[in-house]
KEKE-3310 file (N, C-alpha, C; in steps of 0.2 Angstrom, whole numbers, plus 5000, padded with zeros to 4 digits):
npx = (5809:5807:5806:5802:5808:5797:5793:5790:5789:5785:5773:5766:5766:5758:5746:5743:5741:5730:5720:5720:5715:5702:5696:5696:5687:5675:5674:5671:5658:5650:5637:5633:5638:5628:5627:5627:5615:5607:5610:5604:5590:5588:5590:5579:5569:5570:5567:5554:5548:5548:5538:5528:5516:5517:5528:5522:5512:5520:5527:5515:5512:5523:5522:5510:5514:5524:5517:5508:5516:5522:5510:5507:5519:5517:5505:5510:5519:5511:5503:5513:5516:5504:5503:5515:5511:5499:5505:5514:5507:5496:5483:5472:5475:5485:5489:5505:5511:5517:5526:5531:5526:5534:5533:5543:5542:5547:5549:5548:5553:5559:5572:5584:5594:5588:5591:5602:5597:5588:5596:5604:5594:5590:5601:5604:5593:5586:5576:5565:5551:5547:5551:5545:5547:5540:5538:5533:5530:5530:5528:5529:5540:5549:5561:5566:5556:5558:5570:5566:5557:5565:5570:5558:5554:5564:5562:5550:5546:5547:5537:5529:5520:5510:5508:5493:5487:5492:5490:5491:5495:5486:5492:5492:5498:5509:5514:5520:5533:5535:5528:5532:5532:5519:5516:5524:5517:5505:5509:5514:5503:5495:5504:5505:5492:5490:5498:5495:5481:5474:5482:5482:5492:5500:5510:5523:5539:5546:5556:5565:5570:5584:5591:5604:5606:5611:5620:5614:5601:5588:5588:5588:5575:5567:5569:5565:5552:5542:5541:5532:5520:5519:5519:5508:5510:5520:5524:5531:5545:5562:5576:5585:5596:5598:5608:5618:5633:5650:5656:5645:5638:5637:5649:5651:5639:5631:5618:5609:5594:5585:5572:5562:5554:5554:5552:5561:5561:5566:5569:5559:5547:5530:5514:5499:5488:5491:5492:5479:5474:5482:5478:5466:5469:5480:5492:5492:5504)
npy = (4989:5004:5022:5036:5052:5065:5080:5094:5107:5107:5102:5111:5122:5118:5117:5130:5136:5129:5133:5147:5147:5141:5151:5161:5157:5157:5170:5175:5171:5178:5189:5205:5221:5229:5242:5244:5240:5249:5260:5257:5256:5269:5276:5271:5276:5290:5290:5286:5298:5307:5318:5311:5314:5328:5328:5321:5330:5340:5334:5332:5345:5350:5341:5345:5358:5356:5349:5359:5368:5361:5359:5372:5375:5366:5372:5384:5380:5374:5385:5393:5385:5385:5398:5399:5390:5397:5408:5404:5394:5398:5393:5381:5379:5367:5355:5350:5333:5326:5316:5311:5298:5291:5280:5270:5266:5254:5251:5236:5223:5212:5210:5203:5210:5219:5216:5224:5237:5236:5232:5244:5253:5248:5248:5262:5269:5278:5275:5262:5263:5276:5275:5264:5250:5246:5235:5234:5223:5219:5209:5196:5188:5175:5173:5185:5188:5179:5185:5197:5192:5186:5197:5202:5191:5192:5205:5214:5227:5228:5225:5216:5218:5211:5215:5213:5212:5204:5204:5205:5220:5230:5240:5254:5252:5260:5262:5252:5250:5256:5249:5243:5255:5257:5246:5250:5262:5257:5249:5258:5266:5256:5253:5266:5268:5258:5261:5275:5275:5262:5258:5271:5281:5296:5302:5297:5290:5287:5274:5266:5249:5249:5259:5268:5274:5288:5291:5301:5301:5298:5308:5319:5319:5319:5331:5340:5337:5345:5356:5352:5353:5366:5373:5373:5374:5366:5351:5339:5332:5329:5318:5318:5325:5330:5337:5336:5336:5337:5349:5357:5360:5369:5366:5372:5374:5364:5363:5369:5371:5367:5374:5368:5366:5355:5337:5328:5315:5298:5293:5301:5311:5311:5318:5312:5320:5327:5315:5312:5322:5319:5305:5303:5308:5300:5295:5283:5278)
npz = (6055:6046:6047:6037:6039:6043:6034:6041:6037:6024:6025:6033:6025:6014:6021:6024:6011:6007:6016:6013:6000:6002:6010:6000:5991:5999:6001:5989:5986:5994:5997:5988:5996:6008:6006:5992:5989:5997:5989:5977:5980:5984:5972:5965:5972:5970:5956:5957:5962:5952:5943:5933:5926:5923:5914:5904:5900:5895:5884:5876:5873:5866:5855:5849:5845:5836:5826:5822:5816:5806:5798:5794:5787:5776:5771:5766:5757:5747:5743:5737:5726:5719:5716:5707:5697:5692:5687:5677:5671:5663:5662:5669:5687:5693:5706:5710:5711:5726:5726:5711:5700:5688:5676:5665:5649:5639:5622:5613:5601:5591:5596:5604:5611:5619:5632:5635:5636:5646:5657:5659:5662:5674:5682:5683:5688:5701:5710:5711:5714:5710:5697:5689:5677:5662:5650:5633:5621:5604:5589:5593:5596:5602:5608:5612:5621:5631:5636:5641:5651:5660:5667:5672:5681:5691:5696:5704:5701:5687:5673:5659:5644:5631:5614:5607:5594:5581:5568:5550:5541:5529:5517:5506:5489:5485:5497:5502:5505:5517:5526:5539:5547:5549:5557:5568:5572:5576:5587:5596:5599:5605:5616:5623:5626:5635:5646:5650:5649:5653:5664:5670:5673:5676:5668:5656:5652:5637:5629:5617:5613:5609:5614:5622:5638:5648:5664:5671:5667:5673:5683:5675:5669:5681:5686:5676:5674:5681:5673:5662:5669:5672:5661:5648:5635:5631:5623:5625:5634:5630:5630:5621:5609:5593:5588:5596:5597:5601:5596:5594:5605:5621:5632:5644:5650:5657:5662:5652:5643:5628:5618:5606:5590:5583:5584:5595:5600:5605:5619:5628:5637:5641:5645:5651:5648:5636:5628:5627:5619:5607:5604:5597:5584:5580:5569:5555:5552)
capx = (5804:5810:5801:5805:5807:5792:5795:5785:5789:5781:5766:5763:5765:5752:5740:5742:5739:5723:5716:5719:5711:5696:5694:5695:5681:5670:5673:5668:5651:5647:5633:5636:5637:5622:5628:5625:5608:5604:5610:5599:5584:5588:5589:5572:5564:5571:5563:5546:5546:5547:5531:5527:5511:5520:5532:5518:5509:5525:5527:5509:5512:5528:5520:5505:5517:5527:5512:5505:5521:5522:5504:5508:5524:5514:5500:5514:5522:5505:5502:5518:5515:5498:5505:5519:5507:5495:5509:5517:5503:5492:5477:5469:5480:5485:5494:5511:5511:5523:5531:5528:5528:5536:5535:5547:5539:5551:5545:5552:5550:5562:5579:5586:5598:5584:5594:5607:5593:5585:5602:5606:5588:5590:5607:5605:5587:5587:5571:5560:5544:5546:5552:5543:5548:5535:5540:5528:5533:5526:5531:5528:5547:5549:5568:5566:5551:5562:5575:5562:5554:5570:5570:5551:5554:5568:5561:5543:5545:5547:5532:5529:5513:5511:5504:5489:5486:5498:5487:5495:5492:5485:5494:5492:5504:5514:5517:5522:5540:5534:5524:5535:5531:5512:5516:5526:5512:5500:5511:5515:5496:5493:5508:5503:5485:5491:5501:5491:5473:5473:5485:5480:5498:5499:5515:5527:5545:5546:5562:5565:5574:5591:5593:5608:5605:5617:5619:5609:5594:5582:5588:5585:5567:5564:5570:5561:5545:5537:5540:5526:5514:5519:5519:5504:5512:5525:5521:5535:5552:5566:5583:5589:5598:5601:5614:5622:5640:5654:5657:5639:5635:5640:5651:5651:5632:5627:5610:5606:5589:5583:5566:5562:5547:5556:5551:5567:5560:5572:5569:5555:5542:5524:5509:5492:5483:5493:5490:5472:5474:5485:5476:5460:5472:5486:5493:5492:5511)
capy = (4993:5010:5027:5042:5058:5070:5087:5098:5113:5106:5101:5118:5126:5115:5118:5137:5137:5126:5138:5153:5145:5140:5158:5165:5154:5159:5178:5176:5169:5183:5194:5212:5224:5232:5249:5244:5239:5255:5265:5255:5258:5277:5278:5269:5281:5296:5289:5286:5304:5311:5320:5308:5317:5334:5327:5319:5336:5344:5331:5333:5352:5350:5337:5349:5364:5353:5347:5365:5371:5357:5360:5379:5374:5363:5376:5389:5377:5373:5392:5395:5381:5387:5405:5398:5387:5402:5413:5401:5389:5401:5389:5379:5378:5360:5354:5345:5328:5326:5311:5309:5291:5291:5274:5270:5262:5251:5248:5231:5219:5206:5211:5201:5215:5223:5215:5229:5243:5235:5232:5251:5256:5245:5251:5269:5272:5279:5272:5258:5265:5281:5273:5257:5249:5242:5233:5232:5219:5217:5205:5189:5185:5171:5173:5192:5188:5176:5189:5202:5188:5185:5203:5202:5186:5194:5212:5215:5233:5227:5221:5215:5217:5209:5218:5207:5212:5202:5203:5209:5227:5231:5247:5256:5249:5264:5263:5245:5250:5259:5244:5243:5261:5256:5242:5253:5266:5253:5247:5264:5268:5251:5254:5272:5267:5253:5265:5281:5274:5256:5259:5277:5285:5304:5303:5291:5290:5282:5273:5260:5244:5249:5265:5268:5280:5291:5290:5306:5300:5299:5314:5324:5319:5321:5338:5343:5335:5350:5360:5350:5356:5374:5376:5369:5374:5360:5344:5333:5334:5324:5318:5317:5331:5327:5341:5335:5335:5341:5355:5361:5361:5373:5362:5376:5375:5357:5363:5372:5367:5370:5373:5367:5364:5348:5332:5324:5307:5294:5295:5307:5311:5313:5318:5309:5325:5327:5309:5312:5326:5315:5299:5303:5309:5297:5293:5276:5277)
capz = (6051:6047:6045:6034:6043:6041:6033:6044:6034:6018:6027:6035:6019:6011:6025:6023:6005:6007:6020:6009:5994:6005:6012:5994:5988:6003:6000:5982:5986:5999:5993:5988:6002:6009:6004:5985:5990:5999:5984:5972:5983:5984:5965:5963:5975:5966:5950:5958:5964:5946:5941:5926:5922:5921:5908:5898:5897:5891:5878:5872:5871:5861:5849:5846:5842:5830:5821:5819:5812:5800:5794:5792:5781:5770:5768:5763:5751:5742:5741:5732:5720:5716:5713:5702:5692:5690:5684:5671:5667:5658:5662:5676:5692:5695:5711:5708:5715:5731:5724:5705:5698:5680:5673:5659:5644:5634:5616:5611:5596:5590:5597:5611:5614:5624:5638:5637:5638:5653:5662:5660:5666:5681:5685:5684:5691:5708:5714:5707:5715:5706:5690:5687:5670:5658:5643:5628:5616:5598:5584:5595:5595:5609:5611:5615:5626:5636:5639:5645:5656:5665:5671:5676:5686:5696:5699:5704:5698:5680:5670:5652:5641:5624:5609:5605:5587:5577:5561:5545:5539:5522:5515:5499:5485:5485:5503:5505:5508:5524:5530:5545:5551:5551:5563:5574:5575:5579:5593:5600:5601:5610:5622:5627:5629:5641:5652:5652:5650:5656:5671:5673:5675:5674:5663:5655:5649:5632:5626:5612:5615:5607:5617:5628:5643:5652:5671:5674:5663:5677:5686:5670:5669:5687:5687:5671:5674:5683:5667:5659:5673:5673:5654:5644:5628:5630:5621:5628:5635:5627:5633:5615:5605:5586:5586:5603:5596:5605:5593:5593:5612:5626:5637:5650:5652:5657:5663:5647:5640:5622:5616:5599:5587:5580:5589:5595:5601:5607:5626:5629:5643:5639:5650:5649:5645:5629:5624:5626:5613:5601:5602:5592:5577:5579:5562:5554:5551)
cpx = (5807:5805:5805:5803:5802:5795:5790:5784:5785:5774:5762:5762:5759:5746:5738:5739:5732:5718:5715:5714:5703:5693:5692:5688:5675:5668:5670:5661:5647:5643:5636:5634:5631:5622:5625:5618:5604:5604:5605:5592:5583:5587:5582:5567:5564:5567:5556:5544:5546:5540:5530:5521:5513:5524:5528:5514:5514:5526:5521:5509:5517:5526:5515:5509:5521:5522:5509:5510:5522:5516:5505:5513:5521:5509:5504:5517:5517:5503:5507:5518:5510:5500:5510:5515:5502:5499:5512:5513:5499:5485:5475:5475:5480:5491:5499:5510:5518:5528:5529:5530:5529:5538:5539:5545:5545:5548:5550:5549:5553:5569:5581:5591:5594:5587:5599:5603:5590:5590:5604:5600:5589:5596:5607:5598:5588:5582:5566:5553:5543:5547:5551:5545:5543:5537:5534:5531:5528:5530:5531:5535:5548:5556:5568:5561:5555:5567:5571:5559:5559:5571:5564:5551:5559:5567:5554:5541:5545:5541:5532:5521:5514:5506:5500:5487:5492:5496:5492:5491:5492:5487:5493:5499:5510:5518:5520:5529:5540:5530:5526:5533:5523:5512:5518:5521:5507:5502:5512:5508:5494:5497:5506:5496:5486:5493:5497:5484:5472:5476:5484:5486:5497:5504:5519:5533:5545:5553:5561:5571:5582:5594:5598:5607:5611:5615:5614:5602:5588:5582:5586:5578:5564:5564:5566:5554:5540:5536:5533:5519:5513:5518:5515:5505:5517:5522:5525:5542:5557:5573:5588:5590:5601:5607:5619:5629:5644:5656:5651:5636:5640:5642:5651:5645:5629:5620:5606:5600:5587:5576:5565:5555:5548:5555:5557:5566:5566:5573:5565:5549:5536:5519:5503:5488:5485:5492:5483:5470:5476:5481:5470:5463:5478:5486:5493:5500:5515)
cpy = (5000:5015:5033:5048:5063:5077:5091:5104:5113:5105:5107:5122:5124:5117:5126:5139:5134:5131:5144:5152:5144:5147:5162:5163:5156:5166:5179:5175:5174:5188:5201:5216:5228:5239:5249:5244:5245:5260:5264:5257:5266:5279:5277:5274:5288:5296:5289:5293:5309:5312:5317:5312:5324:5333:5325:5325:5340:5341:5332:5340:5353:5347:5342:5355:5362:5352:5354:5368:5367:5358:5367:5379:5371:5368:5382:5386:5376:5380:5394:5391:5383:5394:5404:5395:5393:5407:5411:5397:5392:5397:5387:5377:5371:5359:5349:5339:5328:5322:5308:5301:5292:5284:5275:5264:5260:5248:5243:5227:5213:5206:5209:5205:5220:5222:5221:5235:5242:5235:5239:5254:5254:5248:5258:5272:5272:5276:5268:5260:5271:5280:5266:5256:5244:5241:5231:5229:5217:5211:5197:5185:5182:5172:5180:5192:5185:5180:5194:5198:5187:5191:5204:5197:5188:5201:5213:5222:5233:5222:5221:5215:5216:5212:5213:5206:5211:5201:5207:5215:5228:5239:5248:5253:5253:5265:5257:5245:5253:5255:5244:5249:5260:5252:5245:5258:5263:5251:5252:5266:5263:5252:5260:5271:5263:5257:5270:5280:5268:5257:5266:5281:5292:5305:5297:5293:5285:5281:5267:5255:5244:5256:5264:5274:5282:5290:5295:5306:5301:5305:5320:5324:5321:5328:5342:5342:5341:5355:5359:5353:5363:5377:5372:5369:5369:5354:5338:5336:5328:5324:5318:5324:5328:5331:5341:5333:5339:5348:5360:5363:5365:5368:5365:5377:5368:5357:5367:5368:5371:5369:5373:5365:5357:5343:5328:5317:5304:5295:5301:5306:5315:5313:5315:5314:5326:5321:5309:5317:5322:5309:5299:5304:5306:5294:5285:5274:5283)
cpz = (6052:6044:6042:6038:6039:6040:6035:6040:6028:6020:6029:6029:6015:6014:6024:6017:6004:6010:6016:6003:5996:6007:6006:5991:5992:6002:5994:5982:5991:5995:5993:5995:6003:6007:5997:5985:5991:5993:5978:5974:5983:5977:5963:5966:5972:5960:5951:5960:5958:5945:5934:5922:5920:5914:5902:5895:5893:5884:5873:5869:5865:5854:5845:5842:5836:5824:5818:5814:5805:5795:5791:5786:5775:5767:5764:5756:5745:5739:5736:5726:5716:5712:5707:5696:5688:5685:5677:5667:5662:5658:5669:5680:5694:5701:5709:5713:5720:5728:5717:5704:5690:5678:5666:5655:5639:5628:5613:5605:5595:5591:5604:5614:5618:5631:5640:5639:5645:5658:5664:5664:5673:5685:5687:5687:5698:5713:5710:5708:5711:5698:5688:5679:5667:5651:5639:5622:5610:5594:5586:5594:5602:5612:5615:5621:5632:5640:5644:5651:5662:5670:5675:5682:5692:5699:5699:5701:5690:5678:5662:5650:5634:5619:5606:5598:5583:5569:5556:5543:5532:5521:5508:5495:5485:5491:5506:5508:5515:5528:5538:5550:5553:5557:5569:5577:5578:5586:5598:5603:5607:5617:5626:5630:5636:5647:5655:5653:5654:5663:5674:5675:5672:5668:5662:5651:5644:5629:5622:5615:5614:5610:5623:5632:5646:5659:5674:5670:5667:5681:5682:5670:5675:5688:5682:5670:5676:5677:5663:5662:5673:5666:5649:5637:5626:5628:5625:5630:5633:5630:5627:5611:5598:5585:5592:5602:5600:5602:5592:5600:5616:5632:5644:5653:5652:5659:5658:5644:5633:5620:5609:5596:5583:5585:5589:5596:5605:5615:5628:5634:5640:5644:5647:5646:5638:5625:5623:5620:5606:5599:5597:5585:5576:5572:5561:5553:5552)
residu = (UNK:UNK:UNK:UNK:UNK:UNK:UNK:UNK:UNK:UNK:UNK:UNK:UNK:UNK:UNK:UNK:UNK:UNK:UNK:UNK:UNK:UNK:UNK:UNK:UNK:UNK:UNK:UNK:UNK:UNK:UNK:UNK:UNK:UNK:UNK:UNK:UNK:UNK:UNK:UNK:UNK:UNK:UNK:UNK:UNK:UNK:UNK:UNK:UNK:UNK:UNK:UNK:UNK:UNK:UNK:UNK:UNK:UNK:UNK:UNK:UNK:UNK:UNK:UNK:UNK:UNK:UNK:UNK:UNK:UNK:UNK:UNK:UNK:UNK:UNK:UNK:UNK:UNK:UNK:UNK:UNK:UNK:UNK:UNK:UNK:UNK:UNK:UNK:UNK:UNK:UNK:UNK:UNK:UNK:UNK:UNK:UNK:UNK:UNK:UNK:UNK:UNK:UNK:UNK:UNK:UNK:UNK:UNK:UNK:UNK:UNK:UNK:UNK:UNK:UNK:UNK:UNK:UNK:UNK:UNK:UNK:UNK:UNK:UNK:UNK:UNK:UNK:UNK:UNK:UNK:UNK:UNK:UNK:UNK:UNK:UNK:UNK:UNK:UNK:UNK:UNK:UNK:UNK:UNK:UNK:UNK:UNK:UNK:UNK:UNK:UNK:UNK:UNK:UNK:UNK:UNK:UNK:UNK:UNK:UNK:UNK:UNK:UNK:UNK:UNK:UNK:UNK:UNK:UNK:UNK:UNK:UNK:UNK:UNK:UNK:UNK:UNK:UNK:UNK:UNK:UNK:UNK:UNK:UNK:UNK:UNK:UNK:UNK:UNK:UNK:UNK:UNK:UNK:UNK:UNK:UNK:UNK:UNK:UNK:UNK:UNK:UNK:UNK:UNK:UNK:UNK:UNK:UNK:UNK:UNK:UNK:UNK:UNK:UNK:UNK:UNK:UNK:UNK:UNK:UNK:UNK:UNK:UNK:UNK:UNK:UNK:UNK:UNK:UNK:UNK:UNK:UNK:UNK:UNK:UNK:UNK:UNK:UNK:UNK:UNK:UNK:UNK:UNK:UNK:UNK:UNK:UNK:UNK:UNK:UNK:UNK:UNK:UNK:UNK:UNK:UNK:UNK:UNK:UNK:UNK:UNK:UNK:UNK:UNK:UNK:UNK:UNK:UNK:UNK:UNK:UNK:UNK:UNK:UNK:UNK:UNK:UNK:UNK:UNK:UNK:UNK:UNK:UNK:UNK:UNK)
# end
């Protein structure tokens, strides 16, 4: 029977490594030093020594001061608005709404291309709450209604109302060629009544279903809307210029406004007070 010679050097090395690993594992499980615990307790004691009541009183004083300053600022702003209205309005002083709601009334009939108009309105409007879209449809054209309904179903800020009176209109023989205008006048009266009387909005922006708008369409009306409150002699504000050709306008004055006695239409802003004056004398065509 023979025995292999034991390599004591290898055995010793193995035992040393085993002991070192065992000690490392023991040291890893040792709790944090008591010094860290004492530091934590000291920090908690400092926090407990803070005068919480004094801090609370300072916060209350600061809050009251800010509230008073805000109230004073609002009072001064209202006073300035009242003076401006009294100076330029020439009549009863009315307070401007802090955030006006200017619904967009889309007058539609039987053109499925109303999709283009609605897409542009949705694309360029900065705020659905300020500019809700109301589509009034005449003619009973189902294909057009389905296009409108697709927008209504996907956006709660868009609604549709159908002109209920689809009866034929009897017109004088010499006016038969203008029969379409009688229907348009009837539709406009219904649509404006719906927005300004039934829904009770203060003002409305009117567009027709084939109108293309510019990117600053909404900014323009939001900026000019206060003019209708300051000047009671203004009937409406329009974004359309019949003479808006490059050779006839001042390209160096993009903020220039023109006052005219000719009704431009095609994208115009009307207040409910003016509609109250026009409604009793609204023409048949």
